[in-house]
C-alpha positions as CSV (number, residue, x, y, z in Angstrom):
1,M,109.3,-98.5,73.1
2,K,112.8,-99.9,73.8
3,A,112.7,-98.0,77.1
4,L,110.0,-100.4,78.2
5,Y,112.2,-103.5,77.8
6,P,114.1,-102.8,81.1
7,V,110.8,-102.6,83.0
8,L,109.6,-105.9,81.5
9,L,112.9,-107.6,82.1
10,L,113.2,-106.3,85.7
11,T,109.6,-107.5,86.4
12,A,110.4,-111.0,85.1
13,S,113.7,-111.1,86.9
14,N,112.0,-110.1,90.1
15,V,109.6,-113.0,89.8
16,F,112.5,-115.4,89.7
17,M,114.3,-113.6,92.5
18,T,111.3,-113.6,94.8
19,F,110.9,-117.3,94.3
20,A,114.6,-117.8,95.0
21,W,114.5,-115.7,98.2
22,Y,111.1,-116.6,99.6
23,G,109.8,-119.7,97.7
24,H,111.5,-122.1,100.1
25,L,109.4,-120.8,103.0
26,K,106.7,-123.3,101.9
27,F,109.2,-126.2,102.2
28,K,110.4,-125.8,105.8
29,S,111.0,-129.6,106.2
30,A,113.5,-129.6,103.3
31,P,117.2,-129.5,104.3
32,L,118.7,-126.1,104.3
33,W,121.4,-127.1,101.8
34,T,118.8,-128.2,99.4
35,V,116.8,-125.0,99.4
36,I,120.1,-123.0,99.1
37,L,121.0,-124.9,96.0
38,A,117.5,-124.6,94.6
39,S,117.5,-120.9,95.3
40,W,120.9,-120.5,93.5
41,G,119.5,-122.3,90.5
42,I,116.5,-120.0,90.4
43,A,118.6,-116.9,90.9
44,F,120.7,-117.9,87.8
45,F,117.7,-117.2,85.7
46,E,117.1,-113.9,87.5
47,Y,120.5,-112.7,86.6
48,C,120.0,-113.7,83.0
49,L,117.2,-111.2,82.9
50,Q,118.4,-108.6,85.3
51,V,121.8,-108.0,83.7
52,P,120.3,-107.2,80.2
53,A,117.6,-105.1,81.9
54,N,120.2,-102.9,83.4
55,R,122.5,-102.9,80.3
56,I,119.6,-101.8,78.1
57,G,118.0,-99.6,80.7
58,H,121.2,-97.6,81.2
59,E,120.7,-96.2,77.7
60,F,117.6,-94.5,79.0
61,F,117.9,-94.2,82.8
62,S,120.6,-93.4,85.3
63,A,121.8,-96.2,87.6
64,A,119.9,-94.6,90.5
65,Q,116.7,-94.6,88.5
66,L,117.2,-98.2,87.5
67,K,117.8,-99.2,91.1
68,G,114.7,-97.2,92.3
69,M,112.6,-98.8,89.5
70,Q,113.9,-102.3,90.5
71,E,112.9,-101.7,94.2
72,I,109.4,-100.6,93.3
73,I,108.9,-103.5,90.9
74,T,110.2,-105.8,93.7
75,L,107.6,-104.5,96.1
76,G,104.8,-105.1,93.6
77,V,106.0,-108.6,92.7
78,F,106.5,-109.4,96.4
79,A,103.1,-108.2,97.4
80,V,101.4,-110.5,94.8
81,F,103.7,-113.4,95.7
82,S,103.1,-113.0,99.4
83,V,99.3,-113.1,99.0
84,L,99.0,-115.7,96.3
85,Y,101.9,-118.1,97.0
86,L,102.5,-117.7,100.8
87,G,98.9,-117.0,101.7
88,E,99.9,-114.0,103.8
89,E,97.9,-110.9,104.0
90,I,99.1,-107.4,103.2
91,K,98.3,-105.1,106.1
92,W,97.7,-101.4,106.0
93,N,101.1,-100.6,107.4
94,H,102.7,-102.7,104.6
95,V,100.8,-100.8,102.0
96,A,101.7,-97.5,103.7
97,G,105.4,-98.4,103.7
98,F,105.2,-99.5,100.0
99,V,103.5,-96.2,99.1
100,L,106.3,-94.3,100.8
101,L,108.9,-96.2,98.8
102,V,107.0,-95.4,95.6
103,C,107.2,-91.7,96.7
104,A,110.9,-92.2,96.9
105,G,110.9,-93.5,93.4
106,F,109.0,-90.5,92.2
107,L,111.8,-88.3,93.7
108,I,114.5,-90.4,92.0
109,F,112.9,-89.8,88.6
110,K,112.2,-86.1,89.2
111,K,114.3,-83.9,87.0
């Protein structure tokens, strides 16, 4: 059960980081320095989740597995964010690229 904590923490941290990296795209009239500071503030909370996720996760997974897991989680979070928050559509080639990255994750976890 404790091996699930890193997955949950990485998922939550990716929600924060996705907002930090892409949330400002809805506020194009805001000054750049404002969105940079806002993004840094949001990213602080991402790190508060990501660091423990990797610390706990390294008890169960290699660093490469943690990184692969993080990237796959990032894609899932980003796809939902892109559709629901930014109102952009996910096209077939995006899905195909994401599937290939999930295949890479499978290879990373293969013993």
